[in-house]
C-alpha positions, 0 to 999 in steps of 0.5 A: 554718423549718418543724417538719417540717425537724428531724424526720429529725434528731430521729428519727435521734438518738432511734433511735441513743439507743434502739439504744445503750440496747438494747445496755446492756439486752443487756450487762445480761442477759448479765451475769445469764446469762453474764459476771457482772462483764464484762457490767455493766461494759460496760452502764454505759458503754453506758447513760451514752453512750445518755443523753449521745447522747439529751441531745446538742443538735441544730443551732441551727435545730432547738432549741426556744426557750421564749421564742417559745412564748408568741407 
């Protein structure tokens, strides 16, 4: 398998995680300006889901095996 086969999956995963984190930042901004408590309460789940989505494992073919890097 070529390294370029996994680029679309990694790109989409990173893009979705970035959009979720951007949503969290927007909610924090709204928490400072418009809705003090509700904005922060909504921002925390957005940030957690963003981090979990970024750490999400791809299929087995796209994972990097540290043992194969030496050879």
